C-alpha angles and dihedrals in degrees: 000000000000118000118257091255091054100047110125115255097201136039088246086057092046096050091048090061091063131082118269095256093050091047089062092054094046092047089053092049089049091053092050090054096043093051090047095044108022091166092053119115121230114230139163107234126172084000093296133103112262140171123222131197112151086338136342111323097184140338119209132185147175119236128175095275107011149025116246128211123194153233105036118257118256136165103035112081093192093052092044088055094048090050097044096098092060097041113126124208095285096038096266115136119250121191115193115229094221090058130066110275111237098228092171090058091048089054089051089051093052092048091051091048091051089054090047093048092046094047088049092054092050090058092049094051092053108109119235117250119237121224103221108183 
């Protein structure tokens, strides 16, 4: 683990800390998110790469034997079922590095998260009604 002072401040910096084979996977995930959400902002949050647009769309991170995708998927039964083989203990997705990475599934997750974040913002923007007696 890197010391706090050596923690990457950008997604580029994060990717550069990974082995070459993992870099390729992370760069492809980054392209998937960037294509689906071109207006999203890249950030490092919780020491992981993340994309924000009206809230966090997705976090992704490299671990010793897998790539993790966060947060857990909710609200789309078909997507939850498709992602079930990759679900970790808390529902976050874990893609083992020694197996093919399901990039199309990751794209579906990103598009679903965009809908969720957008829907969440619509709820927040709804003004409260005043009860005037």
